[in-house]
DSSP file (Angstrom, degrees, kcal/mol; ACC not computed):
  #  RESIDUE AA STRUCTURE BP1 BP2  ACC     N-H-->O    O-->H-N    N-H-->O    O-->H-N    TCO  KAPPA ALPHA  PHI   PSI    X-CA   Y-CA   Z-CA
    1    1 A X              0   0    0      0, 0.0     2,-0.4     0, 0.0    32,-0.2   0.000 360.0 360.0 360.0 132.9    1.4    8.7   32.9
    2    2 A X  E     -A   32   0A   0     30,-2.5    30,-3.6     2,-0.0     2,-0.4  -0.955 360.0-169.9-124.4 141.2    1.2   10.1   29.4
    3    3 A X  E     -A   31   0A   0     -2,-0.4     2,-0.4    28,-0.2    28,-0.2  -0.986  12.0-164.6-134.7 143.6    1.8    8.6   26.1
    4    4 A X  E     -A   30   0A   0     26,-2.6    26,-2.6    -2,-0.4     2,-0.4  -0.990  19.5-164.2-123.1 130.7    2.2    9.9   22.5
    5    5 A X  E     -A   29   0A   0     -2,-0.4     2,-0.4    24,-0.2    24,-0.2  -0.956  10.6-178.9-126.6 133.9    1.9    7.2   19.8
    6    6 A X  E     -A   28   0A   0     22,-2.4    22,-2.9    -2,-0.4     2,-0.3  -0.991  24.8-133.1-133.7 128.7    2.9    7.3   16.2
    7    7 A X  E     -A   27   0A   0     -2,-0.4     2,-0.4    20,-0.2    20,-0.2  -0.600  36.0-176.9 -76.1 141.9    2.5    4.7   13.6
    8    8 A X  E     -A   26   0A   0     18,-2.5    18,-2.9    -2,-0.3     3,-0.2  -0.998  40.9-153.4-147.0 145.6    5.8    4.3   11.6
    9    9 A X  S    S-     0   0    0     -2,-0.4    16,-0.3     1,-0.4     2,-0.3   0.717  95.5  -7.9 -77.5 -26.7    7.2    2.4    8.7
   10   10 A X        +     0   0    0     14,-0.2    -1,-0.4    16,-0.1     2,-0.3  -0.926  68.9 176.2-168.5 144.7   10.7    2.8   10.3
   11   11 A X  E     -C   23   0B   0     12,-2.0    12,-2.6    -2,-0.3     2,-0.3  -0.972   3.5-174.6-154.3 152.9   12.1    4.8   13.3
   12   12 A X  E     -C   22   0B   0     -2,-0.3     2,-0.5    10,-0.2    10,-0.2  -0.990  16.0-144.2-149.4 153.6   15.5    5.2   15.0
   13   13 A X  E     -C   21   0B   0      8,-3.0     7,-2.9    -2,-0.3     8,-1.1  -0.989  18.5-164.3-123.6 129.0   16.9    6.9   18.1
   14   14 A X  E     -C   19   0B   0     -2,-0.5     2,-0.4     5,-0.3     5,-0.2  -0.928  10.3-172.5-114.2 136.3   20.4    8.3   17.9
   15   15 A X  E >  S-C   18   0B   0      3,-2.6     3,-2.8    -2,-0.4    -2,-0.0  -0.993  82.9 -10.8-120.3 134.0   22.6    9.4   20.8
   16   16 A X  T 3  S-     0   0    0     -2,-0.4    -1,-0.2     1,-0.3     3,-0.1   0.898 129.7 -56.8  44.0  43.3   25.8   11.1   19.9
   17   17 A X  T 3  S+     0   0    0      1,-0.2     2,-0.5    -3,-0.1    -1,-0.3   0.542 116.0 117.3  68.2   7.3   25.3   10.1   16.3
   18   18 A X  E <   -C   15   0B   0     -3,-2.8    -3,-2.6     2,-0.0     2,-0.4  -0.922  68.4-125.9-107.2 126.0   25.1    6.4   17.3
   19   19 A X  E     +C   14   0B   0     -2,-0.5    -5,-0.3    -5,-0.2     3,-0.1  -0.580  32.5 172.0 -70.8 127.0   21.8    4.5   16.7
   20   20 A X  E     +     0   0B   0     -7,-2.9     2,-0.3    -2,-0.4    -6,-0.2   0.338  66.9  14.8-117.3  -0.9   20.8    3.0   20.1
   21   21 A X  E     +C   13   0B   0     -8,-1.1    -8,-3.0    53,-0.0    -1,-0.3  -0.825  64.4 162.6-168.9 137.1   17.4    1.8   19.0
   22   22 A X  E     -C   12   0B   0     -2,-0.3     2,-0.3   -10,-0.2   -10,-0.2  -0.996   7.4-176.2-153.0 157.6   15.5    1.2   15.7
   23   23 A X  E     -C   11   0B   0    -12,-2.6   -12,-2.0    -2,-0.3     3,-0.1  -0.973  17.7-139.1-145.2 161.0   12.5   -0.6   14.3
   24   24 A X  S    S-     0   0    0     -2,-0.3   -14,-0.2     1,-0.3    48,-0.1   0.075  77.0  -2.9 -95.8-144.1   10.7   -1.2   11.1
   25   25 A X  S    S+     0   0    0    -16,-0.3    47,-2.3    46,-0.1     2,-0.3  -0.133 103.2  68.7 -54.4 124.2    6.9   -1.2   10.8
   26   26 A X  E    S-Ab   8  72A   0    -18,-2.9   -18,-2.5    45,-0.3     2,-0.4  -0.924  82.3 -33.4 169.5-140.8    5.2   -0.6   14.2
   27   27 A X  E     -Ab   7  73A   0     45,-2.3    47,-2.5    -2,-0.3     2,-0.6  -0.952  30.8-155.6-122.7 132.5    4.7    2.0   16.9
   28   28 A X  E     -Ab   6  74A   0    -22,-2.9   -22,-2.4    -2,-0.4     2,-0.5  -0.931  25.1-168.1 -98.6 124.9    7.0    4.8   18.1
   29   29 A X  E     -Ab   5  75A   0     45,-3.3    47,-3.2    -2,-0.6     2,-0.6  -0.966  18.3-161.6-121.1 124.5    5.9    5.6   21.7
   30   30 A X  E     -Ab   4  76A   0    -26,-2.6   -26,-2.6    -2,-0.5     2,-0.4  -0.956  22.2-163.2-101.6 121.3    7.0    8.5   23.6
   31   31 A X  E     -Ab   3  77A   0     45,-3.2    47,-3.0    -2,-0.6     2,-0.5  -0.935  13.4-169.8-120.0 123.4    6.3    7.7   27.3
   32   32 A X  E     -A    2   0A   0    -30,-3.6   -30,-2.5    -2,-0.4     2,-0.5  -0.958   7.5-164.4-110.9 126.8    6.1   10.1   30.3
   33   33 A X        -     0   0    0     -2,-0.5     2,-0.2   -32,-0.2    49,-0.1  -0.931   6.7-160.1-114.6 134.1    5.9    8.6   33.7
   34   34 A X    >   -     0   0    0     -2,-0.5     3,-1.8     1,-0.1     2,-0.2  -0.671  31.5 -90.5-108.9 158.1    4.8   10.7   36.7
   35   35 A X  T 3  S+     0   0    0      1,-0.2     3,-0.1    -2,-0.2    -1,-0.1  -0.457 115.8  34.8 -57.0 133.5    5.2   10.4   40.4
   36   36 A X  T 3  S+     0   0    0      1,-0.4    -1,-0.2    -2,-0.2     2,-0.1   0.240  82.0 134.8  97.1  -7.6    2.3    8.5   41.7
   37   37 A X    <   -     0   0    0     -3,-1.8    -1,-0.4     3,-0.0     2,-0.2  -0.502  37.9-163.7 -65.9 141.0    1.9    6.2   38.6
   38   38 A X    >>  -     0   0    0     -2,-0.1     4,-1.6    -3,-0.1     3,-0.6  -0.716  36.2 -94.2-120.7 175.9    1.4    2.6   39.7
   39   39 A X  H 3> S+     0   0    0      1,-0.2     4,-3.0    -2,-0.2     5,-0.2   0.871 122.3  61.6 -55.8 -40.5    1.6   -0.8   38.2
   40   40 A X  H 3> S+     0   0    0      1,-0.2     4,-2.6     2,-0.2    -1,-0.2   0.900 103.9  52.0 -52.4 -43.8   -2.2   -0.7   37.4
   41   41 A X  H <> S+     0   0    0     -3,-0.6     4,-2.2     1,-0.2    -1,-0.2   0.918 111.1  44.8 -61.2 -41.2   -1.4    2.4   35.2
   42   42 A X  H  X S+     0   0    0     -4,-1.6     4,-2.9     2,-0.2     5,-0.2   0.915 111.9  51.8 -70.3 -44.1    1.2    0.6   33.3
   43   43 A X  H  X S+     0   0    0     -4,-3.0     4,-2.1     1,-0.2     5,-0.3   0.945 112.4  46.7 -56.0 -47.1   -0.8   -2.6   32.9
   44   44 A X  H  X S+     0   0    0     -4,-2.6     4,-2.6    -5,-0.2    -1,-0.2   0.920 112.0  49.9 -59.5 -44.4   -3.7   -0.6   31.5
   45   45 A X  H  X S+     0   0    0     -4,-2.2     4,-3.0    -5,-0.2     5,-0.3   0.918 111.6  48.4 -61.5 -44.6   -1.5    1.4   29.2
   46   46 A X  H  X S+     0   0    0     -4,-2.9     4,-2.7     2,-0.2     5,-0.2   0.949 113.0  47.8 -62.5 -47.5    0.3   -1.8   27.8
   47   47 A X  H  X S+     0   0    0     -4,-2.1     4,-1.6    -5,-0.2    -2,-0.2   0.929 114.9  46.9 -61.3 -46.0   -3.1   -3.6   27.2
   48   48 A X  H  X S+     0   0    0     -4,-2.6     4,-0.6    -5,-0.3     3,-0.3   0.961 114.2  45.6 -68.4 -45.1   -4.6   -0.4   25.4
   49   49 A X  H >< S+     0   0    0     -4,-3.0     3,-1.1     1,-0.2    17,-0.4   0.934 112.4  49.6 -62.0 -46.2   -1.6    0.2   23.2
   50   50 A X  H 3< S+     0   0    0     -4,-2.7    17,-1.0    -5,-0.3    16,-0.3   0.785 115.9  43.8 -63.7 -25.1   -1.2   -3.4   22.1
   51   51 A X  H 3< S+     0   0    0     -4,-1.6    -1,-0.2    -3,-0.3     2,-0.2   0.379  78.8 124.8-105.0   7.1   -4.8   -3.7   21.2
   52   52 A X    <<  -     0   0    0     -3,-1.1     2,-1.3    -4,-0.6    14,-0.4  -0.467  56.9-140.9 -66.0 131.6   -5.3   -0.4   19.4
   53   53 A X        +     0   0    0     -2,-0.2    12,-0.2     1,-0.2    -1,-0.1  -0.682  57.7 126.3 -97.7  85.0   -6.7   -1.1   16.0
   54   54 A X        +     0   0    0     -2,-1.3     2,-0.3    10,-0.9    -1,-0.2   0.227  43.7  91.4-129.0  14.5   -4.8    1.5   14.0
   55   55 A X  E    S-D   64   0C   0      9,-2.5     9,-2.1    -3,-0.2     8,-1.3  -0.800  75.4-110.9-107.4 156.5   -3.2   -0.6   11.2
   56   56 A X  E     -D   62   0C   0     -2,-0.3     6,-0.2     6,-0.3     5,-0.1  -0.562  24.6-142.1 -85.5 141.8   -4.7   -1.4    7.8
   57   57 A X    >   -     0   0    0      4,-2.2     3,-1.2    -2,-0.2    -1,-0.1  -0.186  45.4 -80.3 -85.5-171.3   -5.9   -4.8    6.8
   58   58 A X  T 3  S+     0   0    0      1,-0.3    -2,-0.0     2,-0.1    -1,-0.0   0.692 133.0  51.1 -71.6 -17.7   -5.4   -6.3    3.3
   59   59 A X  T 3  S-     0   0    0      2,-0.2    -1,-0.3     0, 0.0     3,-0.1   0.439 121.0-103.8 -94.5  -1.8   -8.6   -4.2    2.0
   60   60 A X  S <  S+     0   0    0     -3,-1.2     2,-0.3     1,-0.3    -2,-0.1   0.360  77.0 139.6  98.6 -11.2   -7.2   -0.8    3.5
   61   61 A X        -     0   0    0     -5,-0.1    -4,-2.2     1,-0.1     2,-1.3  -0.545  57.7-125.2 -79.4 132.2   -9.6   -0.9    6.3
   62   62 A X  E    S+D   56   0C   0     -2,-0.3    -6,-0.3    -6,-0.2    -9,-0.1  -0.602  70.3 112.8 -74.8  95.9   -8.1    0.2    9.7
   63   63 A X  E     +     0   0C   0     -8,-1.3     2,-0.4    -2,-1.3    -1,-0.2   0.187  42.9  97.7-153.1  25.3   -8.8   -2.7   11.9
   64   64 A X  E     -D   55   0C   0     -9,-2.1    -9,-2.5    -3,-0.1   -10,-0.9  -0.905  54.0-142.7-118.4 147.4   -5.6   -4.4   13.0
   65   65 A X     >  -     0   0    0     -2,-0.4     4,-1.8   -12,-0.2     5,-0.2  -0.475  34.8-102.0 -98.3 173.3   -3.5   -4.0   16.1
   66   66 A X  H  >>S+     0   0    0    -17,-0.4     5,-2.3   -14,-0.4     4,-0.8   0.877 127.2  54.0 -57.7 -39.2    0.3   -4.1   16.5
   67   67 A X  H >45S+     0   0    0    -17,-1.0     3,-0.5     1,-0.2    -1,-0.2   0.912 106.8  52.1 -61.5 -42.8   -0.2   -7.7   17.8
   68   68 A X  H 345S+     0   0    0      1,-0.2    -2,-0.2     2,-0.1    -1,-0.2   0.873 115.7  39.7 -58.8 -43.9   -2.1   -8.6   14.5
   69   69 A X  H 3<5S-     0   0    0     -4,-1.8    -1,-0.2   -12,-0.0    -2,-0.2   0.482 104.9-127.5 -85.5  -8.3    0.6   -7.2   12.3
   70   70 A X  T <<5 +     0   0    0     -4,-0.8    -3,-0.2    -3,-0.5    -4,-0.1   0.899  51.6 169.5  56.0  40.9    3.5   -8.5   14.4
   71   71 A X      < -     0   0    0     -5,-2.3   -45,-0.3    -6,-0.1     2,-0.2  -0.198  30.4-114.1 -81.0 174.4    4.9   -5.0   14.4
   72   72 A X  E     -b   26   0A   0    -47,-2.3   -45,-2.3   -48,-0.1     2,-0.4  -0.672  18.5-138.9-106.7 159.8    7.7   -3.6   16.6
   73   73 A X  E     -b   27   0A   0     -2,-0.2     2,-0.5   -47,-0.2   -45,-0.2  -0.985   9.6-168.6-126.7 134.7    7.7   -1.0   19.3
   74   74 A X  E     -b   28   0A   0    -47,-2.5   -45,-3.3    -2,-0.4     2,-0.5  -0.972  14.2-167.4-118.1 112.4   10.2    1.7   19.9
   75   75 A X  E     -b   29   0A   0     -2,-0.5     2,-0.4   -47,-0.2   -45,-0.2  -0.886   3.7-172.7-112.9 126.8    9.6    3.3   23.4
   76   76 A X  E     -b   30   0A   0    -47,-3.2   -45,-3.2    -2,-0.5     2,-0.3  -0.968  26.9-122.4-122.4 132.0   11.4    6.5   24.3
   77   77 A X  E     +b   31   0A   0     -2,-0.4   -45,-0.2   -47,-0.2     2,-0.1  -0.545  33.7 176.8 -69.5 133.5   11.3    8.1   27.7
   78   78 A X    >   +     0   0    0    -47,-3.0     3,-2.0    -2,-0.3     4,-0.3  -0.604  12.5 173.7-147.5  76.3    9.8   11.6   27.3
   79   79 A X  G >  S+     0   0    0      1,-0.3     3,-1.3     2,-0.2   -47,-0.1   0.668  72.4  74.7 -65.7 -16.4    9.4   13.3   30.7
   80   80 A X  G >  S+     0   0    0      1,-0.3     3,-1.4     2,-0.2    -1,-0.3   0.679  80.6  74.2 -73.7 -16.6    8.4   16.7   29.0
   81   81 A X  G <  S+     0   0    0     -3,-2.0    -1,-0.3     1,-0.3    -2,-0.2   0.819  98.5  45.6 -56.6 -32.4    5.0   15.1   28.3
   82   82 A X  G <  S+     0   0    0     -3,-1.3    -1,-0.3    -4,-0.3    -2,-0.2   0.268  86.9 123.6-101.7  12.2    4.2   15.4   31.9
   83   83 A X    <   -     0   0    0     -3,-1.4     2,-0.8     1,-0.1    -3,-0.0  -0.444  63.8-121.4 -74.3 153.0    5.4   19.0   32.3
   84   84 A X        +     0   0    0      1,-0.1    -1,-0.1    -2,-0.1    -2,-0.1  -0.818  31.0 174.7 -95.4 108.9    3.1   21.7   33.6
   85   85 A X        +     0   0    0     -2,-0.8    -1,-0.1     2,-0.1     2,-0.1   0.359  34.4 125.1 -94.3   0.5    2.8   24.4   31.0
   86   86 A X        -     0   0    0      1,-0.1     2,-0.6     0, 0.0    -2,-0.1  -0.386  55.6-137.2 -71.0 141.5    0.2   26.5   32.7
   87   87 A X        -     0   0    0     -2,-0.1     2,-0.3     2,-0.0    -1,-0.1  -0.863  14.5-131.9 -99.7 127.4    1.2   30.0   33.3
   88   88 A X        -     0   0    0     -2,-0.6     2,-0.5     1,-0.0     0, 0.0  -0.562  20.4-140.0 -73.6 136.1    0.3   31.4   36.7
   89   89 A X        -     0   0    0     -2,-0.3     2,-0.8     2,-0.0     3,-0.0  -0.903   2.8-140.5-105.9 132.1   -1.5   34.7   36.4
   90   90 A X    >   -     0   0    0     -2,-0.5     3,-0.8     1,-0.2    -2,-0.0  -0.813  16.4-173.4 -90.8 109.8   -0.6   37.5   38.9
   91   91 A X  T 3  S+     0   0    0     -2,-0.8    -1,-0.2     1,-0.2    -2,-0.0   0.602  75.5  67.2 -78.5 -13.6   -3.9   39.1   39.6
   92   92 A X  T 3         0   0    0      1,-0.2    -1,-0.2    -3,-0.0    -2,-0.0   0.460 360.0 360.0 -92.2  -1.0   -2.3   41.8   41.7
   93   93 A X    <         0   0    0     -3,-0.8    -1,-0.2     0, 0.0    -2,-0.1   0.480 360.0 360.0 -78.3 360.0   -0.5   43.5   38.9
């Protein structure tokens, strides 16, 4: 399982020019699930993401989580995150 996380002030997903999901302040999450991922992987990832302290407090210090700010999540399936981009080298050429 792989995840790419981005803090956003606003995010939306369009399919055929129609908005199918949108959020205000929160996290845009691209999620790649692989064969062999188990519920324990999902549980760990959810806890980790919800408790990441990546938002600013009133003083500008980054120490708040998505839960602290009551932000929103937009999760997008992104199977390409799990792609294997290693090029095999032919040593016989």
